[in-house]
Backbone bond lengths (Angstrom), bond angles and torsions (degrees), N, CA, C in turn:
res aa  C-N    CA-C-N  psi(-1)  N-CA   C-N-CA  omega(-1)  CA-C   N-CA-C  phi
1 X - - - 1.397 - - 1.492 111.68 -
2 X 1.255 125.40 139.84 1.424 127.65 178.16 1.555 107.65 -110.91
3 X 1.337 114.60 117.09 1.427 125.38 -179.80 1.603 104.79 -98.30
4 X 1.321 117.26 106.10 1.506 119.85 -172.98 1.545 107.10 -112.87
5 X 1.326 114.62 98.47 1.483 119.73 175.34 1.560 104.81 -78.47
6 X 1.303 114.28 144.66 1.434 124.35 176.52 1.560 111.87 -143.15
7 X 1.252 120.13 151.96 1.532 119.34 -174.48 1.481 115.44 -70.13
8 X 1.344 117.40 -51.00 1.452 122.61 -170.23 1.586 113.73 -140.37
9 X 1.290 115.13 143.76 1.491 120.58 166.82 1.512 103.02 -74.98
10 X 1.386 114.21 157.91 1.504 122.77 170.61 1.502 114.80 67.91
11 X 1.350 114.59 21.51 1.481 117.95 174.34 1.513 108.21 -115.06
12 X 1.413 115.16 154.77 1.496 119.41 -171.15 1.537 110.38 -58.33
13 X 1.337 118.44 -49.76 1.534 117.27 -170.21 1.493 107.88 -69.96
14 X 1.304 115.43 -43.36 1.518 119.31 -179.38 1.614 110.05 -59.22
15 X 1.356 114.95 -44.24 1.417 119.51 -179.02 1.536 107.35 -62.22
16 X 1.317 119.35 -50.78 1.451 121.34 -178.90 1.493 109.72 -57.11
17 X 1.315 117.66 -44.65 1.482 121.23 -179.12 1.584 109.13 -53.97
18 X 1.323 113.56 -54.31 1.521 118.83 -174.64 1.547 109.96 -65.61
19 X 1.352 116.03 -40.79 1.439 117.90 175.46 1.469 116.00 -62.03
20 X 1.377 112.12 -33.61 1.565 115.60 176.94 1.523 107.92 -65.35
21 X 1.268 119.78 -42.10 1.491 120.44 -179.08 1.565 108.26 -64.44
22 X 1.308 113.94 -37.35 1.501 114.46 -178.29 1.508 108.38 -68.94
23 X 1.298 120.28 -41.72 1.474 123.96 -178.51 1.544 109.70 -64.62
24 X 1.369 115.81 -25.96 1.510 121.18 -176.62 1.514 107.44 -98.23
25 X 1.290 121.78 11.08 1.451 124.29 -173.28 1.528 111.55 -50.43
26 X 1.271 117.32 -51.65 1.421 120.36 -179.01 1.496 114.02 -63.89
27 X 1.261 117.96 -39.08 1.492 120.66 172.35 1.481 113.36 -63.62
28 X 1.326 117.85 -44.05 1.438 123.58 179.38 1.566 110.54 -64.78
29 X 1.323 116.75 -43.12 1.434 121.58 177.66 1.536 111.28 -62.53
30 X 1.378 115.54 -39.68 1.452 121.48 174.46 1.494 115.84 -59.59
31 X 1.361 112.79 -23.69 1.486 119.80 174.31 1.531 113.55 -96.59
32 X 1.287 115.85 12.20 1.410 124.39 177.89 1.589 109.29 61.81
33 X 1.342 118.45 37.78 1.422 122.65 -175.89 1.515 108.63 -114.58
34 X 1.320 114.96 132.92 1.483 126.81 172.63 1.520 108.28 -109.90
35 X 1.396 116.45 129.63 1.423 123.71 175.34 1.441 112.64 -88.53
36 X 1.312 120.17 140.15 1.440 126.47 163.63 1.570 109.29 -124.66
37 X 1.362 117.06 117.12 1.364 121.02 175.60 1.482 111.97 -93.68
38 X 1.280 120.55 127.21 1.561 122.68 -170.64 1.480 107.53 -135.62
39 X 1.382 116.61 134.59 1.418 125.98 168.40 1.512 109.12 -145.45
40 X 1.308 116.73 175.28 1.456 123.65 -176.12 1.495 108.46 -88.41
41 X 1.332 122.11 4.64 1.450 121.55 175.50 1.567 113.53 -62.94
42 X 1.242 114.45 163.63 1.436 120.27 173.47 1.480 113.91 -67.23
43 X 1.246 119.62 150.80 1.517 124.78 178.37 1.553 113.19 -53.95
44 X 1.326 116.42 -50.08 1.470 117.62 -178.30 1.499 114.27 -61.74
45 X 1.378 116.90 -33.44 1.451 124.59 175.96 1.542 109.07 -63.41
46 X 1.299 116.06 -45.29 1.416 124.03 -177.74 1.557 109.25 -64.43
47 X 1.279 117.06 -39.18 1.452 121.99 -179.41 1.539 110.59 -67.55
48 X 1.315 112.83 -45.73 1.539 120.57 178.67 1.519 108.64 -62.29
49 X 1.340 118.70 -41.57 1.452 123.07 179.77 1.493 109.41 -61.80
50 X 1.318 118.41 -51.48 1.459 121.13 179.51 1.530 110.28 -56.37
51 X 1.316 116.07 -44.70 1.508 118.86 177.76 1.512 110.93 -62.52
52 X 1.284 119.11 -38.27 1.455 122.42 177.95 1.514 114.82 -61.41
53 X 1.288 113.17 -22.66 1.530 120.95 177.11 1.497 112.88 -96.77
54 X 1.319 113.94 11.61 1.515 122.19 177.81 1.556 110.41 81.21
55 X 1.245 120.15 18.68 1.446 125.83 -177.59 1.486 112.61 83.97
56 X 1.333 114.22 154.46 1.531 120.27 -176.69 1.582 105.18 -127.63
57 X 1.289 113.99 150.05 1.371 118.42 -176.77 1.574 110.56 -90.94
58 X 1.297 119.01 11.05 1.404 128.38 -178.16 1.467 109.69 -138.00
59 X 1.307 121.97 157.84 1.511 125.43 -177.30 1.502 108.58 -78.38
60 X 1.382 110.79 138.09 1.495 121.08 163.70 1.504 105.79 -111.04
61 X 1.368 113.81 114.32 1.435 118.58 -170.84 1.465 113.68 -105.91
62 X 1.396 115.96 149.91 1.479 120.16 -178.09 1.613 105.85 -103.23
63 X 1.394 109.81 121.16 1.455 119.36 179.58 1.564 104.10 -101.47
64 X 1.377 112.33 57.85 1.491 118.40 -174.74 1.486 115.13 -90.64
65 X 1.370 116.37 -42.23 1.517 116.31 -173.83 1.552 104.82 -137.70
66 X 1.294 116.87 128.05 1.449 124.16 -12.53 1.511 112.07 -64.43
67 X 1.292 116.88 136.12 1.517 123.34 -167.52 1.494 111.56 -49.48
68 X 1.349 114.72 118.56 1.403 120.87 172.80 1.538 118.86 69.40
69 X 1.348 117.35 17.37 1.452 121.90 -171.97 1.535 110.82 -62.48
70 X 1.346 114.70 -42.48 1.485 118.49 -176.59 1.539 108.90 -72.17
71 X 1.312 117.15 -43.12 1.489 119.56 176.56 1.491 110.23 -63.16
72 X 1.293 121.03 -38.87 1.441 121.68 175.02 1.453 114.35 -60.68
73 X 1.358 115.99 -39.32 1.450 121.92 -177.34 1.535 109.87 -65.49
74 X 1.295 117.58 -33.60 1.501 127.15 -178.12 1.555 110.58 -85.14
75 X 1.389 115.88 -11.66 1.495 119.35 -174.69 1.452 113.68 77.03
76 X 1.419 115.25 25.85 1.458 121.63 -175.67 1.517 111.99 -115.68
77 X 1.352 117.14 18.82 1.428 118.11 -179.82 1.532 105.23 -97.56
78 X 1.376 115.82 123.76 1.433 118.69 -177.90 1.545 112.47 -79.73
79 X 1.270 116.20 176.93 1.455 123.29 -174.93 1.551 114.99 -68.55
80 X 1.351 115.84 -16.24 1.393 119.74 -178.62 1.495 112.73 -106.14
81 X 1.320 116.65 12.91 1.457 121.41 175.84 1.585 111.46 86.47
82 X 1.300 119.01 10.03 1.508 122.94 175.70 1.420 108.34 -103.44
83 X 1.407 112.60 148.75 1.523 116.68 173.35 1.603 105.95 -66.53
84 X 1.268 116.03 139.09 1.453 122.10 168.23 1.591 105.61 -68.58
85 X 1.341 111.15 163.28 1.528 116.39 170.19 1.503 102.77 -84.56
86 X 1.349 117.11 97.18 1.438 122.94 179.87 1.577 110.07 -133.99
87 X 1.305 111.97 140.44 1.443 113.15 -178.87 1.604 107.00 -121.47
88 X 1.283 114.67 138.10 1.423 123.67 179.58 1.487 111.36 -126.13
89 X 1.344 118.05 134.87 1.492 122.14 173.23 1.512 103.01 -107.94
90 X 1.386 111.94 123.13 1.514 118.89 -178.32 1.518 105.98 -111.94
91 X 1.279 119.11 129.04 1.527 119.51 179.21 1.527 109.87 -81.18
92 X 1.311 114.53 176.40 1.471 118.12 -176.76 1.466 117.65 -61.68
93 X 1.382 117.67 -19.54 1.458 123.05 179.12 1.512 108.25 -88.98
94 X 1.317 120.23 1.83 1.468 121.65 176.46 1.518 110.81 88.55
95 X 1.291 124.03 10.81 1.388 126.55 -176.29 1.579 107.55 -95.85
96 X 1.356 114.63 131.89 1.452 118.36 174.55 1.567 107.56 -70.18
97 X 1.339 116.84 121.82 1.461 119.12 -175.38 1.597 110.89 -109.14
98 X 1.313 114.90 -11.59 1.433 119.89 176.54 1.546 110.03 -162.49
99 X 1.328 118.03 144.51 1.467 119.66 173.84 1.499 106.07 -150.55
100 X 1.304 111.20 159.76 1.423 121.44 175.73 1.466 116.61 -156.06
101 X 1.326 118.59 126.72 1.451 126.42 -177.05 1.549 110.63 -93.56
102 X 1.289 117.28 127.23 1.513 119.89 -179.02 1.514 107.88 -116.70
103 X 1.287 115.51 154.42 1.469 123.17 172.95 1.565 109.42 -66.23
104 X 1.310 113.06 152.69 1.500 117.02 -177.61 1.488 115.70 -52.44
105 X 1.350 117.00 -39.50 1.476 120.47 -179.00 1.505 111.21 -93.32
106 X 1.294 124.70 7.11 1.497 127.75 -178.48 1.590 109.02 -85.30
107 X 1.219 114.31 135.85 1.489 123.29 171.63 1.527 107.36 -85.99
108 X 1.349 118.41 112.42 1.419 116.76 177.34 1.529 112.94 -65.78
109 X 1.293 115.63 145.13 1.552 119.04 -178.14 1.493 109.74 -77.71
110 X 1.311 116.62 116.66 1.500 124.39 171.76 1.511 109.65 -62.30
111 X 1.281 118.65 -38.12 1.433 126.01 -173.86 1.565 107.23 -67.02
112 X 1.378 115.96 -42.48 1.421 120.47 176.78 1.513 111.73 -62.13
113 X 1.322 118.28 -45.80 1.440 122.41 175.85 1.488 115.96 -60.09
114 X 1.388 115.92 -43.18 1.382 119.11 171.71 1.491 117.10 -60.11
115 X 1.332 116.81 -38.24 1.450 123.30 177.05 1.623 110.14 -63.29
116 X 1.287 115.80 -43.03 1.431 122.13 178.62 1.524 109.93 -60.80
117 X 1.315 114.25 -45.93 1.588 118.90 -177.21 1.531 108.15 -70.55
118 X 1.370 121.55 -30.64 1.464 123.94 179.95 1.486 108.92 -69.90
119 X 1.396 115.56 -29.22 1.425 117.70 -173.11 1.571 109.94 -82.46
120 X 1.291 120.46 -12.34 1.491 128.05 178.09 1.475 112.29 -68.60
């Protein structure tokens, strides 16, 4: 499972990130990987954002209430109450086997993530 925290819906970097996962859906599925996109945005905003991208084949989740609880549990809640751009790969036993923190304006490398998943 890929847990992809991102700061905001409707922003260019977050949109490119989620669209990249969508475009790689078949490759990710072939590696037995499921993506969860998570931010502290409200649920209706996440639904509208996914719809604005033509729909996604994976969930984009709202970590809104209690605010940032999931991001905090992963150590991915930033100082201003936003999820950091952080990616976690969780194996089938629930263990985090890889993680990487990115800057807010950084585009995470899909190729790097695919390489990590292939190595598992």
